[in-house]
N, C-alpha and C positions, 0 to 999 in steps of 0.2 A: 506256700501260696505265691502265685505269680505276682510280681511287682507291677502295679498299674503304670500305664504310659504317662508321659509328662503332663499332657492335657487333663487326663483323668485325675492324676495326682493333685494338680492345681485346683480342680473342681472339688475334690474331696476336702482339701485343706480350707478352701474358701467357704464351703457349705458348713463344715464342722465349726469353723471360726464364727460364722454369722449366727449359727444356732446357739453356740455357747455364749456369745456376747449378748444376744437378745434375752436369754433366760437370766443371765447374771444381772443385767441392767434392771429388768423388771423386779427381780427379787430384792435388790438393794436400793430401789428408787427412793423410798422414804428417807434413808440415811443421806442420800445424795441431795435431796431437797433441803434437809436441815443444814448440811454442810454449806450449800450455796448461800442460804440466808445469812449464815455467819460471815462468809467471805465477802459479801457485797455490802454489809453495813459498815459505815465509816466510823461510828462512835466506838471508843475503846470499851472493851468488855472487862478490864481489870481495874480495880479501884485505885491502885497506885499510879496508873497512867492518868486517870482522871484528875487526881490530886496534883501530879507533877505538871500537867498542862493547864491547870485551872479550868478544867472542863467539868460542867455540872450536869449536862444532859446525859442520862444513862442510855445505853443501847437497848433496843427492843428485846433482843435475844441475849441472855446472859449465861445460859447453861443448856446442855443438851435436852434434859428432861423438861425444863421450862419451855424450851422452843417447841418440843413435841406437843406439849399440852396446849400452847397458844395456837399453833397451826391447826390442831384438831378442833379447838373451840371455834376459831374464826373461819376456817375453810373446810372443815369436815374431813372425812377419810380421803376423799378425792384430792385434797390438797397435797397429800404425800406422793401423789403420782402426777403432779403438775409438770408438764413438759416431757412426759414419758414418751409420747409419740415421736417428737423430733429426736429424743434421746435414742429410741430404737432405730430410727432412720439414720442416726449418726453411728451408733455402736455396731450395728449389724454389718454395714459395709466396711467400717473401721476394722473390726476383728477379722472379717473375711479377707481384706487386703493384707492385714498384718500377718495372719498365719500363712497365707499363700506366698507372700514375699519372703517371710522367714524361712519357709521350707525351701524355696528356690535358692536363697543365699547359702543356707546350710548345705544344700546339694552341691553347689559350686565349690564351697570350702572343703567339703569332705570327699568330693568326687564320687558320691553315691547318693541315690535318692532314698535309701532305706533308713527308717527312723532309728534303728539300732546303731547305725553308723554315726548318726547325728549326735547322739548322746556322748560319743567319744571325742567330740571336738573339744579343744582347749577352752577354759573359761573365758579367755580374752575374745575368741571367735564367737562364743555364745553371746557375750555382751554386745559386741559390735553388730552381730546379726540382728539382735533384738532392737538395737537403736535404729538401724537403717529401716527395718520393717515398721517401726513406730512412726518414723518420719513420713514414709510413703502413705501410711494409713491416715495420718493426721491431715495431710494436704488434701487427700481424697474425700474426707468426710467433714471438714471443719465447719462449713456453713450450718450444718445441723447441730453441731456442738454449741455454736453461738446462739441459735434459736432456742435450744434447750435451756441454756443458762438464763436467757431473758424471760422465758415463760415461767421458769421455776422460781425466779427471784422477784416477780412483779407483785405478788401478794394480792390483796383485795382492796378496792375494786380493781378489776383487771384493766390493764392498759390495752392489751392485745387479747381479744377473746379467742382467736384461733392462730395457728401457726402461719397460715396464709397472710393474715392481716399484719403480723409481725414482719414477715418476709417482705411484703410490699412496702411497708413504711420504711424499713431499714434501707431498702434498695432506692426508694425515692429520696430520702434525706441524706444518706451517706454514700450512695453509689455502690458499685460492685465491690469496691474495696472495703465497704462497711461490713460485708458478709465475712470478711477475713480479719476483722478487728481483733487484735490480741494474738495473731498468728505467730509473731516473733517470739514472745515469751512462751507460747505453747510449744514451739519447736525446740527452744532452749530447755524446756522442762521435759519434753518427751524423749530426748536423746538419753539423758541419764535414767529417766523413769522406765522406759521400755527396755533399755539395756540392763538395768538392775533387775527388773521383773523377770525377764526371760533368762538372763544370766544366772541369777540366784536360783531360779526354778530348776534349771539344768544341773546346777551345782548340788542342790539339795537332793535331786533325783539320783545323782551319781553317789552321793554319800549314803543314801538309803539303800541303793542296790548293793553297795559294798557291805553295809551292815547286814543285809539279807543273806549275802554270800557267806559272811563270817558266822552268822547264827546257824545257817544250814550246815556248814562244815563242822561246827562244834557239836550239833545235835545229831549228825549223821543222817540228815534228811536231804532229799533232792532239792536242787536250786529252783526256786519259783520262776515261772516264765516272765513275770513282770511285777510291777508294784501293785499293791492292793488299792482299792478305792480310798480307804482311809489314809494310806500313805501319800497318794496323789493329792488328797485334800489338804493334808498338813504341809506338803511341799508348796502348794499354791498359796496357802494361808501365810506361810513365812515369806514367800517371795513378794506377795502383795503388800505386806506390812513394811518390809524393808524399803521397797521402792517409794511408798507413800510418805514415810517419815522423812526421807531425804529430800523429796521434791515438792513438798507441800507449799512452801513460800512462793514458788513460781506459779503454782496453780491459783493462788490468791491474786497475784498480779494479773494473770490472764483474765480472771473473772471481772476485775475492775475495768479492764479495757472493753470487755464484752458488753457491759451495762452502761457505758458512757451515754448520758443524756436520757436514760430511762425515767419517765415520769411516774413516780410511785406516790402512794398516799403518805402524807407527812408522819403518820404514826410509825412508819418504818425508818424514820430518821433522815439524815442528810443523803443527798444523792450525788453520784459522780457526774459532774458537768461535762459537756462536750469539750474535748481537747484538754481535759484536766491534767493529763500526763503527756510530756513530750515524747518519751520513749520508755522502754522497760526500766532502765537504770534510774530515770527521774521518778518513776512510779515507786520503785523500792525506797528511794530516798524520802519521798513525801510520806509514804506509809510509816516509815521508821520515825520521821519527825513528828507526825501527828498522833500515831497510835503506838509507838514503841515497838520493840521486838515481838510482843504478843500479837501485834497487828498482822505480821507475816504468817502467824500460825493460827489465825482465826479459823474455826471449823476443824481443827486438827483431830479432835476427839471423834466426831461423827465420821470424818474422813478416813481415819485409821480403822474405826469399827466397820466402816463400809468396805474399805480396800481389802481387808483380810478375807472376808467371805466372798467378795466379788472375785478376787484372784483365784481363790480355791474353787468356787463354782465354775468359773470360766475354764480353768485347766482340766478339771474332772470331766465336765460335759464335753469339752473338746476332745479329750482322749477317747472317751466312749463313742462319741459321734463319729470320729475319724475311723476308729476300728470297725464300727458297724457299716459305715459307708464303703470302706475298703472291702469288707467281706461281701457286700451285695453287688459291688461294681466290678469285681474281679472273679 
């Protein structure tokens, strides 16, 4: 099959990435909402931290199943998709930019635009390519990420009934820079996160291809053309899990910056006041001081449960969408 030109290739990568990101985000939105609710509550969720700090006010959400039950009872099914519109507006351009930039960097690194040559890149180049692509995508889509976090964390009664009202109020009260609150810890997070996600995905794909080759030679069967849907799913699952476990604390810090000053009902607990944290390091120190190490891992269970299928769905849909688009456009 003829290799498409650079412009067509970029369009294929961007379209496949946007499609994959949109499906993955919609499917995993309930877990994302639960994760955010844990990350933005200031009260400790473990009893030993409460005793150590002489804190007697318990957090609203104490476990994943309890949080699921409370959100469903108070906000209905739609509560699990709160903030999904700005999430889609964020994730679709994010994944579009990410996969397009990733392909361009890998093309420059390998000297070829063919995907089969990209998989032969060294693990180091795979990690670096993923990190750079993640940075470019983050800067391009960040305001929607901030709006998504605010809408998903506000609970009932709503402070902002629509995405537009949230955007206008943030712009009026915090200025243009308010739309990029928390960008620094996000970029610090996305470098290892995207690097790990794409680097480990390529590594797992190489290992799986080697295993397929070994199994085929042992059984005297022809070498398969590529990986099966199940194998792609498992590679994406493993990549998403590894990346999330390493980078979760920085995601917590980012969420705290994003919801500074958000007026929520007292039943959701204390709120993050304006300028509560001087910078990222001050935020980490204050969270450790008030909430202990568990504070940096709030929401880790729904986050990991979400990251694994999200990574798997994203990569599988991307691979199939990319192949389909390439076959129709060439």
